[in-house]
Every structure is written in C-alpha cells, then in structure tokens.
N, CA, C, O and CB atoms as a CASP TS submission, in Angstrom:
PFRMAT TS
TARGET T0000
AUTHOR 0000-0000-0000
METHOD Language model
MODEL 1
PARENT N/A
ATOM      1  N   MET     1    -118.042 194.694  55.848  1.00  0.00           N
ATOM      2  CA  MET     1    -118.755 195.957  55.444  1.00  0.00           C
ATOM      3  C   MET     1    -120.203 195.519  54.942  1.00  0.00           C
ATOM      4  O   MET     1    -121.195 196.213  55.166  1.00  0.00           O
ATOM      5  CB  MET     1    -117.905 196.779  54.237  1.00  0.00           C
ATOM      6  N   VAL     2    -120.238 194.533  54.374  1.00  0.00           N
ATOM      7  CA  VAL     2    -121.586 193.992  53.927  1.00  0.00           C
ATOM      8  C   VAL     2    -122.548 193.797  55.135  1.00  0.00           C
ATOM      9  O   VAL     2    -123.662 194.319  55.160  1.00  0.00           O
ATOM     10  CB  VAL     2    -121.400 192.591  53.171  1.00  0.00           C
ATOM     11  N   LEU     3    -122.057 193.018  56.134  1.00  0.00           N
ATOM     12  CA  LEU     3    -122.778 192.860  57.219  1.00  0.00           C
ATOM     13  C   LEU     3    -123.262 194.080  58.124  1.00  0.00           C
ATOM     14  O   LEU     3    -124.340 194.208  58.705  1.00  0.00           O
ATOM     15  CB  LEU     3    -122.071 192.037  57.905  1.00  0.00           C
ATOM     16  N   GLU     4    -122.280 194.853  58.086  1.00  0.00           N
ATOM     17  CA  GLU     4    -122.537 196.184  58.684  1.00  0.00           C
ATOM     18  C   GLU     4    -123.696 196.907  58.050  1.00  0.00           C
ATOM     19  O   GLU     4    -124.563 197.486  58.705  1.00  0.00           O
ATOM     20  CB  GLU     4    -121.313 197.047  58.575  1.00  0.00           C
ATOM     21  N   LYS     5    -123.660 196.840  56.742  1.00  0.00           N
ATOM     22  CA  LYS     5    -124.722 197.670  55.937  1.00  0.00           C
ATOM     23  C   LYS     5    -126.136 196.985  55.974  1.00  0.00           C
ATOM     24  O   LYS     5    -127.173 197.648  55.991  1.00  0.00           O
ATOM     25  CB  LYS     5    -124.257 197.826  54.354  1.00  0.00           C
ATOM     26  N   ILE     6    -126.105 195.640  55.984  1.00  0.00           N
ATOM     27  CA  ILE     6    -127.228 194.908  56.049  1.00  0.00           C
ATOM     28  C   ILE     6    -127.903 194.783  57.289  1.00  0.00           C
ATOM     29  O   ILE     6    -129.130 194.770  57.393  1.00  0.00           O
ATOM     30  CB  ILE     6    -126.977 193.773  55.620  1.00  0.00           C
ATOM     31  N   GLU     7    -126.952 194.673  58.406  1.00  0.00           N
ATOM     32  CA  GLU     7    -127.568 194.426  59.753  1.00  0.00           C
ATOM     33  C   GLU     7    -126.720 195.314  60.661  1.00  0.00           C
ATOM     34  O   GLU     7    -125.946 194.771  61.449  1.00  0.00           O
ATOM     35  CB  GLU     7    -127.549 192.813  60.223  1.00  0.00           C
ATOM     36  N   PRO     8    -126.807 196.523  60.608  1.00  0.00           N
ATOM     37  CA  PRO     8    -125.953 197.594  61.323  1.00  0.00           C
ATOM     38  C   PRO     8    -126.014 197.481  62.941  1.00  0.00           C
ATOM     39  O   PRO     8    -125.108 197.926  63.646  1.00  0.00           O
ATOM     40  CB  PRO     8    -126.491 199.094  60.872  1.00  0.00           C
ATOM     41  N   TYR     9    -127.176 196.838  63.466  1.00  0.00           N
ATOM     42  CA  TYR     9    -127.320 196.637  64.910  1.00  0.00           C
ATOM     43  C   TYR     9    -126.369 195.505  65.300  1.00  0.00           C
ATOM     44  O   TYR     9    -126.066 195.423  66.490  1.00  0.00           O
ATOM     45  CB  TYR     9    -128.824 196.301  65.313  1.00  0.00           C
ATOM     46  N   ARG    10    -125.915 194.712  64.520  1.00  0.00           N
ATOM     47  CA  ARG    10    -125.155 193.522  65.101  1.00  0.00           C
ATOM     48  C   ARG    10    -123.651 194.166  65.509  1.00  0.00           C
ATOM     49  O   ARG    10    -123.106 195.135  64.980  1.00  0.00           O
ATOM     50  CB  ARG    10    -125.036 192.169  63.883  1.00  0.00           C
ATOM     51  N   ILE    11    -123.168 193.364  66.567  1.00  0.00           N
ATOM     52  CA  ILE    11    -121.777 193.873  66.987  1.00  0.00           C
ATOM     53  C   ILE    11    -120.883 192.649  66.430  1.00  0.00           C
ATOM     54  O   ILE    11    -121.074 191.489  66.794  1.00  0.00           O
ATOM     55  CB  ILE    11    -121.605 194.153  68.785  1.00  0.00           C
ATOM     56  N   LEU    12    -119.902 193.028  65.519  1.00  0.00           N
ATOM     57  CA  LEU    12    -119.091 192.093  64.785  1.00  0.00           C
ATOM     58  C   LEU    12    -117.802 191.942  65.479  1.00  0.00           C
ATOM     59  O   LEU    12    -117.214 192.977  65.792  1.00  0.00           O
ATOM     60  CB  LEU    12    -118.885 192.523  63.361  1.00  0.00           C
ATOM     61  N   TYR    13    -117.247 190.732  65.782  1.00  0.00           N
ATOM     62  CA  TYR    13    -115.966 190.353  66.201  1.00  0.00           C
ATOM     63  C   TYR    13    -115.213 189.636  65.214  1.00  0.00           C
ATOM     64  O   TYR    13    -115.733 188.826  64.447  1.00  0.00           O
ATOM     65  CB  TYR    13    -116.039 189.605  67.341  1.00  0.00           C
ATOM     66  N   LEU    14    -113.874 189.953  65.227  1.00  0.00           N
ATOM     67  CA  LEU    14    -112.897 189.046  64.437  1.00  0.00           C
ATOM     68  C   LEU    14    -112.401 187.927  65.321  1.00  0.00           C
ATOM     69  O   LEU    14    -111.813 188.186  66.371  1.00  0.00           O
ATOM     70  CB  LEU    14    -111.627 189.867  63.884  1.00  0.00           C
ATOM     71  N   ALA    15    -112.606 186.790  64.954  1.00  0.00           N
ATOM     72  CA  ALA    15    -112.147 185.642  65.763  1.00  0.00           C
ATOM     73  C   ALA    15    -110.654 185.313  65.219  1.00  0.00           C
ATOM     74  O   ALA    15    -110.277 185.247  64.049  1.00  0.00           O
ATOM     75  CB  ALA    15    -113.214 184.317  65.607  1.00  0.00           C
ATOM     76  N   ILE    16    -109.888 185.119  66.466  1.00  0.00           N
ATOM     77  CA  ILE    16    -108.376 185.002  66.108  1.00  0.00           C
ATOM     78  C   ILE    16    -107.989 183.707  66.904  1.00  0.00           C
ATOM     79  O   ILE    16    -108.400 183.651  68.063  1.00  0.00           O
ATOM     80  CB  ILE    16    -107.402 186.417  66.591  1.00  0.00           C
ATOM     81  N   PRO    17    -107.288 182.718  66.447  1.00  0.00           N
ATOM     82  CA  PRO    17    -106.679 181.853  67.320  1.00  0.00           C
ATOM     83  C   PRO    17    -105.574 182.535  68.282  1.00  0.00           C
ATOM     84  O   PRO    17    -104.960 183.564  67.998  1.00  0.00           O
ATOM     85  CB  PRO    17    -106.098 180.771  66.498  1.00  0.00           C
ATOM     86  N   VAL    18    -105.453 181.919  69.254  1.00  0.00           N
ATOM     87  CA  VAL    18    -104.606 182.504  70.356  1.00  0.00           C
ATOM     88  C   VAL    18    -103.097 182.636  69.931  1.00  0.00           C
ATOM     89  O   VAL    18    -102.427 183.559  70.393  1.00  0.00           O
ATOM     90  CB  VAL    18    -104.711 181.585  71.660  1.00  0.00           C
ATOM     91  N   THR    19    -102.574 181.753  69.085  1.00  0.00           N
ATOM     92  CA  THR    19    -101.295 181.696  68.594  1.00  0.00           C
ATOM     93  C   THR    19    -100.996 182.833  67.639  1.00  0.00           C
ATOM     94  O   THR    19     -99.913 183.416  67.588  1.00  0.00           O
ATOM     95  CB  THR    19    -101.086 180.421  67.973  1.00  0.00           C
ATOM     96  N   ALA    20    -102.054 183.096  66.887  1.00  0.00           N
ATOM     97  CA  ALA    20    -101.991 184.281  65.766  1.00  0.00           C
ATOM     98  C   ALA    20    -102.000 185.604  66.620  1.00  0.00           C
ATOM     99  O   ALA    20    -101.302 186.568  66.305  1.00  0.00           O
ATOM    100  CB  ALA    20    -103.406 184.264  64.612  1.00  0.00           C
ATOM    101  N   TYR    21    -102.812 185.597  67.700  1.00  0.00           N
ATOM    102  CA  TYR    21    -102.941 186.811  68.352  1.00  0.00           C
ATOM    103  C   TYR    21    -101.672 187.256  69.267  1.00  0.00           C
ATOM    104  O   TYR    21    -101.301 188.415  69.450  1.00  0.00           O
ATOM    105  CB  TYR    21    -104.179 186.710  69.160  1.00  0.00           C
ATOM    106  N   GLN    22    -101.077 186.046  69.812  1.00  0.00           N
ATOM    107  CA  GLN    22     -99.880 186.284  70.554  1.00  0.00           C
ATOM    108  C   GLN    22     -98.690 186.538  69.698  1.00  0.00           C
ATOM    109  O   GLN    22     -97.769 187.222  70.146  1.00  0.00           O
ATOM    110  CB  GLN    22     -99.616 185.170  71.426  1.00  0.00           C
ATOM    111  N   SER    23     -98.637 186.006  68.426  1.00  0.00           N
ATOM    112  CA  SER    23     -97.474 186.217  67.516  1.00  0.00           C
ATOM    113  C   SER    23     -97.539 187.296  66.634  1.00  0.00           C
ATOM    114  O   SER    23     -96.524 187.958  66.415  1.00  0.00           O
ATOM    115  CB  SER    23     -97.243 185.121  66.737  1.00  0.00           C
ATOM    116  N   PHE    24     -98.759 187.595  66.023  1.00  0.00           N
ATOM    117  CA  PHE    24     -98.934 188.603  64.989  1.00  0.00           C
ATOM    118  C   PHE    24     -99.708 189.947  65.280  1.00  0.00           C
ATOM    119  O   PHE    24     -99.427 190.994  64.695  1.00  0.00           O
ATOM    120  CB  PHE    24     -99.596 187.953  63.928  1.00  0.00           C
ATOM    121  N   PHE    25    -100.603 189.851  66.130  1.00  0.00           N
ATOM    122  CA  PHE    25    -101.579 190.978  66.415  1.00  0.00           C
ATOM    123  C   PHE    25    -100.886 191.927  67.421  1.00  0.00           C
ATOM    124  O   PHE    25    -101.442 192.977  67.744  1.00  0.00           O
ATOM    125  CB  PHE    25    -103.011 190.417  67.028  1.00  0.00           C
ATOM    126  N   TRP    26     -99.692 191.577  67.916  1.00  0.00           N
ATOM    127  CA  TRP    26     -98.978 192.653  68.725  1.00  0.00           C
ATOM    128  C   TRP    26     -98.117 193.545  68.018  1.00  0.00           C
ATOM    129  O   TRP    26     -97.578 194.493  68.588  1.00  0.00           O
ATOM    130  CB  TRP    26     -98.174 192.082  69.735  1.00  0.00           C
ATOM    131  N   ARG    27     -97.918 193.229  66.498  1.00  0.00           N
ATOM    132  CA  ARG    27     -97.081 194.021  65.753  1.00  0.00           C
ATOM    133  C   ARG    27     -97.726 195.442  65.527  1.00  0.00           C
ATOM    134  O   ARG    27     -98.914 195.675  65.754  1.00  0.00           O
ATOM    135  CB  ARG    27     -96.770 193.313  64.461  1.00  0.00           C
ATOM    136  N   ASP    28     -96.907 196.278  65.102  1.00  0.00           N
ATOM    137  CA  ASP    28     -97.341 197.626  64.802  1.00  0.00           C
ATOM    138  C   ASP    28     -98.502 197.748  63.761  1.00  0.00           C
ATOM    139  O   ASP    28     -99.539 198.339  64.062  1.00  0.00           O
ATOM    140  CB  ASP    28     -96.164 198.386  64.313  1.00  0.00           C
ATOM    141  N   LEU    29     -98.305 197.156  62.479  1.00  0.00           N
ATOM    142  CA  LEU    29     -99.399 197.269  61.571  1.00  0.00           C
ATOM    143  C   LEU    29    -100.663 196.650  62.180  1.00  0.00           C
ATOM    144  O   LEU    29    -101.667 197.361  62.228  1.00  0.00           O
ATOM    145  CB  LEU    29     -99.050 196.610  60.249  1.00  0.00           C
ATOM    146  N   PRO    30    -100.709 195.531  62.601  1.00  0.00           N
ATOM    147  CA  PRO    30    -101.978 194.950  62.953  1.00  0.00           C
ATOM    148  C   PRO    30    -102.651 195.764  64.082  1.00  0.00           C
ATOM    149  O   PRO    30    -103.881 195.820  64.104  1.00  0.00           O
ATOM    150  CB  PRO    30    -101.785 193.485  63.372  1.00  0.00           C
ATOM    151  N   GLN    31    -101.920 196.392  65.012  1.00  0.00           N
ATOM    152  CA  GLN    31    -102.439 197.230  66.122  1.00  0.00           C
ATOM    153  C   GLN    31    -102.808 198.519  65.366  1.00  0.00           C
ATOM    154  O   GLN    31    -103.730 199.129  65.908  1.00  0.00           O
ATOM    155  CB  GLN    31    -101.332 197.475  67.370  1.00  0.00           C
ATOM    156  N   LEU    32    -102.409 198.979  64.460  1.00  0.00           N
ATOM    157  CA  LEU    32    -102.784 200.214  63.636  1.00  0.00           C
ATOM    158  C   LEU    32    -104.176 199.927  63.128  1.00  0.00           C
ATOM    159  O   LEU    32    -105.143 200.610  63.465  1.00  0.00           O
ATOM    160  CB  LEU    32    -101.741 200.515  62.378  1.00  0.00           C
ATOM    161  N   ALA    33    -104.253 198.853  62.273  1.00  0.00           N
ATOM    162  CA  ALA    33    -105.598 198.471  61.744  1.00  0.00           C
ATOM    163  C   ALA    33    -106.617 198.223  62.851  1.00  0.00           C
ATOM    164  O   ALA    33    -107.789 198.570  62.710  1.00  0.00           O
ATOM    165  CB  ALA    33    -105.489 197.208  60.878  1.00  0.00           C
ATOM    166  N   ILE    34    -106.226 197.698  63.812  1.00  0.00           N
ATOM    167  CA  ILE    34    -107.326 197.521  65.024  1.00  0.00           C
ATOM    168  C   ILE    34    -107.666 198.817  65.452  1.00  0.00           C
ATOM    169  O   ILE    34    -108.879 199.025  65.448  1.00  0.00           O
ATOM    170  CB  ILE    34    -106.808 196.686  66.347  1.00  0.00           C
ATOM    171  N   GLN    35    -106.969 199.730  65.812  1.00  0.00           N
ATOM    172  CA  GLN    35    -107.298 201.079  66.190  1.00  0.00           C
ATOM    173  C   GLN    35    -108.035 201.986  65.106  1.00  0.00           C
ATOM    174  O   GLN    35    -108.994 202.698  65.405  1.00  0.00           O
ATOM    175  CB  GLN    35    -106.034 201.725  66.586  1.00  0.00           C
ATOM    176  N   THR    36    -107.570 201.910  63.982  1.00  0.00           N
ATOM    177  CA  THR    36    -108.034 202.668  62.811  1.00  0.00           C
ATOM    178  C   THR    36    -109.601 202.369  62.500  1.00  0.00           C
ATOM    179  O   THR    36    -110.488 203.208  62.345  1.00  0.00           O
ATOM    180  CB  THR    36    -107.108 202.274  61.541  1.00  0.00           C
ATOM    181  N   TYR    37    -109.709 200.979  62.451  1.00  0.00           N
ATOM    182  CA  TYR    37    -111.057 200.469  62.011  1.00  0.00           C
ATOM    183  C   TYR    37    -111.810 199.988  63.204  1.00  0.00           C
ATOM    184  O   TYR    37    -112.864 199.370  63.059  1.00  0.00           O
ATOM    185  CB  TYR    37    -110.939 199.308  60.961  1.00  0.00           C
ATOM    186  N   ARG    38    -111.278 200.263  64.453  1.00  0.00           N
ATOM    187  CA  ARG    38    -111.992 200.001  65.762  1.00  0.00           C
ATOM    188  C   ARG    38    -112.563 198.461  65.701  1.00  0.00           C
ATOM    189  O   ARG    38    -113.755 198.219  65.892  1.00  0.00           O
ATOM    190  CB  ARG    38    -113.274 201.145  65.985  1.00  0.00           C
ATOM    191  N   LEU    39    -111.768 197.630  65.467  1.00  0.00           N
ATOM    192  CA  LEU    39    -112.056 196.102  65.292  1.00  0.00           C
ATOM    193  C   LEU    39    -112.098 195.637  66.771  1.00  0.00           C
ATOM    194  O   LEU    39    -111.309 195.944  67.665  1.00  0.00           O
ATOM    195  CB  LEU    39    -110.833 195.233  64.353  1.00  0.00           C
ATOM    196  N   LYS    40    -113.201 194.819  66.839  1.00  0.00           N
ATOM    197  CA  LYS    40    -113.263 194.041  68.061  1.00  0.00           C
ATOM    198  C   LYS    40    -112.936 192.622  67.881  1.00  0.00           C
ATOM    199  O   LYS    40    -113.333 191.962  66.921  1.00  0.00           O
ATOM    200  CB  LYS    40    -114.567 194.140  68.653  1.00  0.00           C
ATOM    201  N   LEU    41    -112.160 192.145  68.884  1.00  0.00           N
ATOM    202  CA  LEU    41    -111.553 190.792  68.769  1.00  0.00           C
ATOM    203  C   LEU    41    -112.108 189.767  69.665  1.00  0.00           C
ATOM    204  O   LEU    41    -112.429 190.056  70.818  1.00  0.00           O
ATOM    205  CB  LEU    41    -110.134 190.858  69.020  1.00  0.00           C
ATOM    206  N   MET    42    -112.243 188.503  69.152  1.00  0.00           N
ATOM    207  CA  MET    42    -112.381 187.372  70.056  1.00  0.00           C
ATOM    208  C   MET    42    -111.075 186.378  69.880  1.00  0.00           C
ATOM    209  O   MET    42    -110.745 185.909  68.790  1.00  0.00           O
ATOM    210  CB  MET    42    -113.807 186.594  69.724  1.00  0.00           C
ATOM    211  N   VAL    43    -110.508 186.173  70.898  1.00  0.00           N
ATOM    212  CA  VAL    43    -109.422 185.296  70.887  1.00  0.00           C
ATOM    213  C   VAL    43    -109.817 183.847  71.411  1.00  0.00           C
ATOM    214  O   VAL    43    -110.341 183.621  72.502  1.00  0.00           O
ATOM    215  CB  VAL    43    -108.315 185.911  71.717  1.00  0.00           C
ATOM    216  N   TYR    44    -109.485 182.933  70.475  1.00  0.00           N
ATOM    217  CA  TYR    44    -109.848 181.543  71.074  1.00  0.00           C
ATOM    218  C   TYR    44    -108.854 180.458  70.990  1.00  0.00           C
ATOM    219  O   TYR    44    -107.894 180.638  70.241  1.00  0.00           O
ATOM    220  CB  TYR    44    -111.038 181.010  70.425  1.00  0.00           C
ATOM    221  N   GLU    45    -108.953 179.293  71.689  1.00  0.00           N
ATOM    222  CA  GLU    45    -108.041 178.237  71.624  1.00  0.00           C
ATOM    223  C   GLU    45    -108.689 177.287  70.788  1.00  0.00           C
ATOM    224  O   GLU    45    -109.677 176.704  71.235  1.00  0.00           O
ATOM    225  CB  GLU    45    -107.651 177.682  72.944  1.00  0.00           C
ATOM    226  N   PRO    46    -108.207 177.003  69.438  1.00  0.00           N
ATOM    227  CA  PRO    46    -108.900 176.076  68.609  1.00  0.00           C
ATOM    228  C   PRO    46    -108.916 174.545  68.971  1.00  0.00           C
ATOM    229  O   PRO    46    -109.823 173.808  68.583  1.00  0.00           O
ATOM    230  CB  PRO    46    -108.351 176.223  67.333  1.00  0.00           C
ATOM    231  N   LYS    47    -107.917 174.134  69.693  1.00  0.00           N
ATOM    232  CA  LYS    47    -107.882 172.692  70.061  1.00  0.00           C
ATOM    233  C   LYS    47    -109.133 172.282  71.013  1.00  0.00           C
ATOM    234  O   LYS    47    -109.934 171.371  70.807  1.00  0.00           O
ATOM    235  CB  LYS    47    -106.474 172.383  70.816  1.00  0.00           C
ATOM    236  N   ASN    48    -109.101 173.115  72.023  1.00  0.00           N
ATOM    237  CA  ASN    48    -110.369 172.777  72.937  1.00  0.00           C
ATOM    238  C   ASN    48    -111.476 173.635  72.645  1.00  0.00           C
ATOM    239  O   ASN    48    -112.409 173.589  73.448  1.00  0.00           O
ATOM    240  CB  ASN    48    -110.091 172.926  74.466  1.00  0.00           C
ATOM    241  N   GLU    49    -111.573 174.426  71.643  1.00  0.00           N
ATOM    242  CA  GLU    49    -112.736 175.238  71.140  1.00  0.00           C
ATOM    243  C   GLU    49    -113.298 176.078  72.349  1.00  0.00           C
ATOM    244  O   GLU    49    -114.481 176.055  72.691  1.00  0.00           O
ATOM    245  CB  GLU    49    -113.911 174.260  70.502  1.00  0.00           C
ATOM    246  N   VAL    50    -112.293 176.837  72.966  1.00  0.00           N
ATOM    247  CA  VAL    50    -112.450 177.689  74.088  1.00  0.00           C
ATOM    248  C   VAL    50    -112.255 179.170  73.723  1.00  0.00           C
ATOM    249  O   VAL    50    -111.243 179.525  73.118  1.00  0.00           O
ATOM    250  CB  VAL    50    -111.496 177.278  75.154  1.00  0.00           C
ATOM    251  N   ILE    51    -113.250 180.066  74.100  1.00  0.00           N
ATOM    252  CA  ILE    51    -112.931 181.490  73.897  1.00  0.00           C
ATOM    253  C   ILE    51    -112.184 181.932  75.155  1.00  0.00           C
ATOM    254  O   ILE    51    -112.639 181.755  76.286  1.00  0.00           O
ATOM    255  CB  ILE    51    -114.251 182.381  73.639  1.00  0.00           C
ATOM    256  N   LEU    52    -111.057 182.495  74.906  1.00  0.00           N
ATOM    257  CA  LEU    52    -110.162 182.911  75.817  1.00  0.00           C
ATOM    258  C   LEU    52    -110.466 184.472  76.281  1.00  0.00           C
ATOM    259  O   LEU    52    -110.461 184.806  77.466  1.00  0.00           O
ATOM    260  CB  LEU    52    -108.773 182.706  75.196  1.00  0.00           C
ATOM    261  N   GLN    53    -110.698 185.268  75.325  1.00  0.00           N
ATOM    262  CA  GLN    53    -110.793 186.609  75.621  1.00  0.00           C
ATOM    263  C   GLN    53    -111.540 187.521  74.556  1.00  0.00           C
ATOM    264  O   GLN    53    -111.179 187.474  73.381  1.00  0.00           O
ATOM    265  CB  GLN    53    -109.455 187.065  75.831  1.00  0.00           C
ATOM    266  N   TRP    54    -112.551 188.330  74.947  1.00  0.00           N
ATOM    267  CA  TRP    54    -113.353 189.240  74.147  1.00  0.00           C
ATOM    268  C   TRP    54    -112.605 190.524  74.385  1.00  0.00           C
ATOM    269  O   TRP    54    -112.320 190.878  75.529  1.00  0.00           O
ATOM    270  CB  TRP    54    -114.937 189.301  74.560  1.00  0.00           C
ATOM    271  N   ILE    55    -112.233 191.337  73.151  1.00  0.00           N
ATOM    272  CA  ILE    55    -111.565 192.531  73.263  1.00  0.00           C
ATOM    273  C   ILE    55    -112.422 193.690  72.562  1.00  0.00           C
ATOM    274  O   ILE    55    -112.633 193.749  71.351  1.00  0.00           O
ATOM    275  CB  ILE    55    -110.158 192.366  72.658  1.00  0.00           C
ATOM    276  N   GLU    56    -112.761 194.360  73.268  1.00  0.00           N
ATOM    277  CA  GLU    56    -113.724 195.470  72.693  1.00  0.00           C
ATOM    278  C   GLU    56    -112.923 196.581  71.843  1.00  0.00           C
ATOM    279  O   GLU    56    -113.531 197.519  71.326  1.00  0.00           O
ATOM    280  CB  GLU    56    -114.526 196.244  73.968  1.00  0.00           C
TER
END
C-alpha cells in the first residue's frame, strides 16, 4: 500500500515460487484474495532464477 501511495504509476507484482503457486495459490482463499485485491503475480523458479509466468 505504501508503494502504491508513493509511486502510483508503478505496476506491482507479487513474486511467488512455482512450488507455492502450484500447491497454495489454487486454493479458494488465495484465489479470493487475488481477485478481491486484483493482485498481479510473477511465478518464478528459484533454483535457476527463471521467471515462468506473468499473471495480470
């Protein structure tokens, strides 16, 4: 919220390791939070430091 207030022109993404995305973020509560707060996600693979997916 602070970044949004200070620099509202920036587009913020929540960076999530692929294992957390596949195991946790498909559940009902995380999906509700993503939709409610219109979160943008960046899914990455930490071992190889590769971004796998940008989700608007």
